[in-house]
Backbone bond lengths (Angstrom), bond angles and torsions (degrees), N, CA, C in turn:
res aa  C-N    CA-C-N  psi(-1)  N-CA   C-N-CA  omega(-1)  CA-C   N-CA-C  phi
1 M - - - 1.446 - - 1.519 110.32 -
2 E 1.315 117.99 -38.86 1.452 120.21 -174.41 1.525 113.39 -113.29
3 S 1.315 117.77 22.84 1.463 118.49 -176.65 1.528 112.11 -62.62
4 W 1.327 118.37 -32.52 1.448 121.12 177.72 1.529 112.22 -110.40
5 G 1.324 116.03 5.22 1.452 118.73 177.89 1.520 114.27 79.80
6 R 1.329 118.43 16.50 1.462 121.02 -178.25 1.519 113.00 -116.83
7 G 1.323 118.65 -5.56 1.464 121.75 -173.32 1.515 113.67 -59.13
8 I 1.324 116.77 -49.67 1.462 119.71 -178.06 1.524 110.46 -66.13
9 A 1.323 116.47 -41.30 1.466 119.37 177.90 1.526 110.49 -61.80
10 N 1.325 117.94 -39.65 1.468 121.17 178.41 1.525 111.14 -65.01
11 I 1.324 117.32 -39.96 1.464 120.92 177.47 1.528 110.33 -62.29
12 M 1.325 115.92 -45.76 1.472 120.36 -179.73 1.542 110.48 -61.76
13 D 1.330 116.14 -43.27 1.466 120.19 179.11 1.531 111.30 -63.51
14 A 1.330 116.99 -42.74 1.464 120.80 -179.11 1.528 110.80 -63.93
15 C 1.317 117.35 -40.40 1.464 120.20 177.90 1.523 110.69 -65.09
16 E 1.314 116.63 -41.83 1.464 120.40 179.04 1.531 110.59 -63.25
17 Q 1.330 117.29 -43.46 1.460 121.14 179.29 1.526 111.88 -64.03
18 A 1.327 116.70 -32.35 1.464 120.82 179.76 1.529 111.92 -83.69
19 G 1.327 116.70 -4.45 1.457 120.02 -179.98 1.523 113.21 77.84
20 L 1.317 116.19 22.37 1.460 120.72 179.83 1.519 110.32 -98.42
21 P 1.343 116.69 155.74 1.466 118.30 174.93 1.525 110.56 -64.97
22 K 1.312 115.81 157.94 1.452 119.49 177.96 1.524 109.44 -63.13
23 P 1.320 117.69 140.76 1.466 119.65 179.99 1.525 111.14 -69.72
24 E 1.339 115.16 155.27 1.457 121.30 176.53 1.521 108.08 -96.31
25 F 1.313 116.42 135.83 1.455 121.60 177.68 1.522 108.08 -109.42
26 I 1.319 116.40 122.25 1.459 122.12 179.21 1.514 107.35 -116.32
27 K 1.322 115.73 116.36 1.457 120.23 -177.45 1.520 109.70 -100.15
28 A 1.313 115.32 137.22 1.457 123.65 173.95 1.521 106.23 -139.49
29 P 1.326 117.09 164.62 1.469 116.79 178.82 1.529 110.98 -57.48
30 W 1.300 116.48 129.17 1.461 125.58 174.71 1.518 114.13 75.42
31 I 1.330 118.89 -0.70 1.468 117.93 -176.16 1.533 109.56 -153.68
32 T 1.299 115.65 147.70 1.462 121.54 171.93 1.514 106.82 -126.73
33 R 1.336 116.07 127.41 1.458 120.55 177.64 1.516 108.43 -102.86
34 I 1.321 115.52 141.37 1.457 121.62 176.46 1.518 106.84 -118.15
35 I 1.318 116.10 125.87 1.458 121.15 179.27 1.522 108.29 -108.34
36 F 1.341 114.88 120.52 1.453 121.31 177.54 1.519 108.55 -101.90
37 R 1.308 117.40 134.01 1.461 122.72 175.92 1.521 108.22 -102.80
38 F 1.329 116.26 129.53 1.453 121.44 -177.82 1.520 110.60 -101.27
39 K 1.329 115.81 160.64 1.464 121.03 179.08 1.522 110.89 -67.01
40 T 1.322 116.67 -40.31 1.462 120.83 179.08 1.525 108.21 -119.65
41 P 1.323 118.16 146.18 1.457 120.19 -178.68 1.530 111.68 -64.49
42 L 1.314 115.85 148.89 1.456 121.19 179.00 1.527 112.06 -87.87
43 T 1.320 117.88 -5.36 1.459 121.60 -175.91 1.526 112.82 -52.56
44 P 1.335 120.79 -46.33 1.466 118.85 179.53 1.529 112.60 -60.56
45 Y 1.308 117.29 -35.40 1.458 120.39 -179.57 1.519 111.12 -71.29
46 L 1.326 116.80 -39.46 1.457 120.95 -179.50 1.523 111.90 -72.71
47 S 1.325 117.11 -26.58 1.462 119.94 -179.30 1.528 111.74 -87.29
48 G 1.332 117.02 -6.36 1.451 120.03 179.47 1.521 112.94 85.78
49 K 1.331 117.87 8.27 1.463 121.11 -177.75 1.514 112.37 -109.20
50 G 1.315 116.44 13.64 1.452 118.65 -179.30 1.508 110.32 -133.31
51 G 1.303 115.07 -160.39 1.463 119.41 178.23 1.508 111.30 66.63
52 N 1.333 116.54 -128.58 1.452 120.38 -176.11 1.522 112.62 -87.90
53 G 1.354 117.59 -1.11 1.456 120.63 176.99 1.507 114.02 72.74
54 S 1.342 117.71 16.34 1.455 119.91 -176.24 1.519 113.18 -78.43
55 S 1.311 117.31 -14.03 1.457 119.31 -176.22 1.512 110.49 -130.06
56 S 1.327 116.03 132.97 1.451 119.37 174.15 1.518 110.59 -102.91
57 E 1.345 117.43 -6.14 1.455 122.25 178.51 1.522 109.39 -91.58
58 P 1.327 117.59 142.54 1.462 118.59 175.33 1.530 110.61 -64.83
59 I 1.312 115.64 148.70 1.454 120.31 178.19 1.524 109.57 -68.12
60 N 1.317 116.96 -46.29 1.456 121.99 177.91 1.514 108.42 -115.35
61 E 1.333 116.76 138.11 1.452 119.11 177.74 1.519 108.99 -68.19
62 P 1.314 118.41 132.47 1.465 119.56 -179.24 1.519 110.65 -71.07
63 L 1.312 115.28 149.40 1.451 121.39 175.50 1.515 109.13 -95.68
64 N 1.328 116.17 155.38 1.454 119.95 177.58 1.521 111.05 -64.75
65 E 1.308 116.84 -34.12 1.446 120.58 176.15 1.518 108.07 -136.68
66 P 1.324 117.49 144.88 1.459 119.11 -178.02 1.526 110.73 -70.56
67 L 1.330 115.36 149.93 1.458 119.95 175.65 1.515 108.01 -80.95
68 N 1.307 116.20 122.12 1.452 121.39 179.62 1.517 108.55 -111.19
69 Y 1.312 116.38 106.85 1.451 121.48 179.39 1.519 108.72 -95.98
70 S 1.331 116.29 143.54 1.459 119.06 179.54 1.525 111.27 -74.55
71 N 1.343 117.26 -26.58 1.460 120.14 175.56 1.531 109.76 -160.13
72 I 1.300 115.92 175.07 1.462 121.19 -174.55 1.524 112.04 -66.96
73 Q 1.352 117.62 -30.10 1.456 119.61 -179.62 1.528 111.09 -68.34
74 V 1.332 117.79 -32.99 1.460 120.54 176.75 1.524 109.25 -65.43
75 K 1.329 117.05 -42.00 1.468 120.58 177.22 1.517 110.47 -63.76
76 T 1.321 117.29 -41.02 1.462 121.30 178.81 1.525 110.53 -61.82
77 T 1.333 116.43 -41.61 1.465 121.02 178.14 1.528 109.84 -63.24
78 H 1.335 116.88 -44.90 1.463 121.06 179.87 1.525 110.61 -63.71
79 D 1.316 117.56 -41.03 1.466 121.22 178.53 1.530 111.25 -62.33
80 A 1.344 117.26 -39.10 1.466 120.90 178.47 1.521 110.32 -63.69
81 I 1.332 117.27 -39.77 1.465 121.23 179.80 1.526 110.31 -70.04
82 K 1.344 116.96 -40.02 1.467 119.58 178.86 1.525 111.59 -65.30
83 S 1.316 117.28 -37.41 1.460 119.22 -177.46 1.527 112.74 -82.75
84 H 1.332 117.76 -15.64 1.467 122.33 178.84 1.524 109.75 -136.70
85 P 1.338 119.25 70.16 1.469 120.49 -179.04 1.532 110.88 -56.38
86 G 1.326 115.48 135.85 1.455 121.29 -178.90 1.518 113.31 91.49
87 I 1.325 116.81 4.34 1.458 121.83 -178.61 1.529 109.87 -67.68
88 G 1.316 116.18 147.10 1.463 121.79 176.74 1.513 110.84 -98.54
89 R 1.333 114.73 179.76 1.471 119.18 -178.55 1.527 112.29 -60.50
90 S 1.329 116.90 -42.76 1.473 118.91 -178.72 1.528 111.01 -64.43
91 G 1.325 116.65 -35.53 1.459 119.94 176.35 1.516 112.09 -66.69
92 I 1.328 115.53 -39.60 1.469 119.58 177.71 1.522 109.48 -64.19
93 M 1.338 116.26 -41.23 1.464 119.82 178.28 1.529 110.29 -60.28
94 A 1.325 116.86 -43.25 1.464 120.76 -179.73 1.530 111.45 -66.42
95 Q 1.334 117.37 -39.57 1.466 121.78 -178.44 1.529 112.16 -69.94
96 T 1.349 116.54 -38.29 1.463 120.60 -171.18 1.520 114.48 -103.06
97 G 1.337 117.35 -20.87 1.459 119.97 -175.86 1.512 113.20 78.44
98 L 1.332 117.12 12.91 1.458 121.66 -179.60 1.523 110.60 -87.44
99 S 1.328 116.43 158.19 1.461 121.45 177.65 1.523 110.19 -78.55
100 L 1.339 116.85 163.25 1.459 121.23 -179.89 1.532 112.07 -60.60
101 P 1.350 119.62 -45.47 1.470 118.02 177.94 1.535 112.91 -59.68
102 S 1.338 116.95 -37.40 1.464 120.15 178.80 1.524 110.61 -66.97
103 V 1.335 116.13 -44.72 1.469 120.09 179.82 1.526 109.76 -60.47
104 K 1.326 117.39 -43.83 1.470 120.78 178.33 1.528 111.09 -59.43
105 R 1.328 116.03 -44.13 1.470 120.95 -179.11 1.529 110.80 -63.80
106 Y 1.338 117.05 -44.35 1.463 120.15 -177.96 1.524 111.71 -70.91
107 I 1.331 117.28 -35.34 1.462 120.80 175.50 1.519 109.92 -63.06
108 A 1.333 116.86 -42.90 1.469 120.55 178.84 1.523 110.74 -60.98
109 E 1.325 116.85 -41.16 1.467 120.38 179.35 1.528 111.49 -66.27
110 L 1.328 116.54 -45.05 1.469 120.20 -179.64 1.527 111.34 -66.23
111 T 1.325 117.10 -36.37 1.462 121.00 177.56 1.523 110.38 -67.02
112 A 1.332 116.67 -44.15 1.471 121.20 -179.95 1.530 111.47 -62.43
113 K 1.313 117.72 -34.72 1.467 121.45 179.78 1.529 112.12 -82.61
114 G 1.339 116.65 -7.35 1.456 119.93 177.96 1.513 114.51 82.03
115 Y 1.325 118.31 22.28 1.458 121.68 -179.92 1.526 112.09 -89.13
116 I 1.341 116.87 -26.74 1.459 121.08 -179.22 1.521 109.51 -137.70
117 E 1.337 114.85 165.36 1.458 120.61 174.07 1.522 108.60 -145.02
118 H 1.324 115.42 155.72 1.465 120.94 176.83 1.515 108.02 -99.57
119 R 1.317 115.73 133.22 1.462 121.15 177.69 1.526 108.31 -124.34
120 G 1.309 115.51 142.77 1.454 120.67 177.49 1.512 111.89 93.96
121 S 1.326 115.58 -172.41 1.461 120.82 -177.65 1.518 111.01 -75.96
122 K 1.328 115.47 167.75 1.460 119.78 179.76 1.530 111.69 -63.63
123 K 1.334 116.42 -34.90 1.466 119.63 -177.55 1.520 113.06 -80.48
124 T 1.317 116.95 -44.25 1.469 118.94 -171.77 1.522 113.71 -110.75
125 G 1.332 118.24 -3.81 1.462 120.90 -178.82 1.514 111.78 -76.35
126 G 1.308 114.65 179.68 1.456 119.58 179.90 1.513 111.72 -153.33
127 Y 1.317 115.90 -179.40 1.466 123.13 -176.85 1.516 109.64 -102.49
128 F 1.320 114.26 139.09 1.457 121.95 -177.78 1.535 109.24 -129.38
129 P 1.339 116.92 142.29 1.464 119.00 175.91 1.521 110.43 -71.69
130 I 1.300 115.72 149.02 1.473 121.42 175.07 1.516 106.89 -104.94
131 N 1.317 117.11 123.42 1.462 121.60 178.31 1.508 108.03 -79.03
132 K 1.326 116.68 117.25 1.462 122.03 179.11 1.509 108.35 -96.31
133 Q 1.323 116.21 96.94 1.471 119.42 179.51 1.498 109.22 -137.73
């Protein structure tokens, strides 16, 4: 996006041309999030009740309670565990690029919130997502 230093300016111009508000840029260590605001909410499209009307089923099954992550790295850690059930700390570090102290902290948070659990021994066990339904 920024290899020539024009990516952000191009994004801003495209939003202006489309009549959309300027995007919000949220910077955190190792990541920048861009939030785009649309003229109409995307909720009907994501729930399967909008767009072309081809689907009456939701795209994603709703959860009983929303997942509230304290930051993007916690979500990244949870996503790594969901995509690789039984993964250990070293695997999470390899998947996410996070340090061991960070992985330990995020695992503790996800465990405390009931999103993941550890199964097996300390040496050979791993982390598994908990389906909240």
